C-alpha positions in Angstrom: -9.1 27.8 27.6 -10.4 30.7 25.3 -11.5 30.6 21.8 -11.4 33.9 20.0 -13.1 33.9 16.5 -12.5 37.0 14.6 -13.8 37.3 11.0 -12.8 40.1 8.3 -13.4 41.3 4.4 -10.6 42.8 3.1 -11.0 45.5 -0.5 -9.8 42.5 -3.2 -6.8 44.5 -3.6 -5.3 43.5 -0.7 -6.0 39.6 -0.6 -3.3 38.2 -1.3 -1.0 40.5 0.4 -3.2 38.9 3.7 -2.5 36.1 2.4 1.0 36.2 2.7 0.9 37.9 6.0 -1.2 35.0 7.7 1.2 32.7 6.0 4.6 34.1 7.9 2.2 34.1 11.7 1.4 30.6 10.4 5.5 29.4 9.7 6.3 31.9 13.5 4.1 29.7 14.7 5.0 26.6 13.5 8.5 27.3 14.9 7.4 27.6 18.3 6.0 24.2 18.6 3.3 25.2 21.3 0.9 22.1 21.9 -1.0 24.9 23.8 -1.8 27.3 20.9 -4.0 26.5 18.2 -4.6 29.0 14.9 -6.5 28.8 12.2 -7.6 31.0 8.8 -10.3 30.6 6.1 -10.7 31.7 3.4 -14.6 32.4 2.1 -15.2 31.4 -1.1 -15.2 35.5 -2.0 -10.8 35.5 -1.8 -12.1 38.7 0.9 -13.8 37.4 3.7 -11.1 36.0 6.1 -12.6 33.4 9.4 -9.1 33.4 12.1 -10.1 30.4 14.9 -7.3 30.1 17.3 -7.7 28.1 21.1 -4.8 28.6 23.1 -5.0 26.9 27.1 -4.7 29.4 28.6 -3.8 33.8 29.5 0.4 32.4 28.9 -0.6 31.2 25.5 -3.0 34.5 24.1 -0.3 36.5 25.5 2.3 35.1 23.3 0.1 35.2 20.1 -0.6 37.9 20.6 3.7 39.2 20.9 4.1 37.2 17.9 6.6 39.6 15.3 4.2 38.2 12.7 0.5 39.1 14.1 1.6 42.4 15.8 3.0 43.2 11.4 -0.2 41.7 10.6 -2.5 43.0 12.5 -0.7 47.0 11.9 -1.0 46.2 8.1 -4.9 44.4 7.9 -6.0 48.5 9.7 -4.3 50.1 7.1 -4.9 48.4 4.8 -9.0 49.9 5.0 -10.8 46.6 5.4 -14.3 46.5 4.1 -15.5 45.0 6.6 -13.2 45.3 9.7 -11.9 42.9 12.1 -15.2 41.5 14.7 
């Protein structure tokens, strides 16, 4: 089992767009109907701090997630937004 947690803080002006990217990733994941991959995203009360929790049953599930077009678009857009605190 592979468990990954990522936390970051976006600029306030980017928060809504980040939420939309997260929504698209979730939508694509649901469409795959995979039982070996769980993904949750939480937003703190400040409205701009995000915590992502990914649980993959194995390396193959992790690779599937990393290659999702919506996830790649999300990651690129997040980095281009110049987050206040980068993903860690």
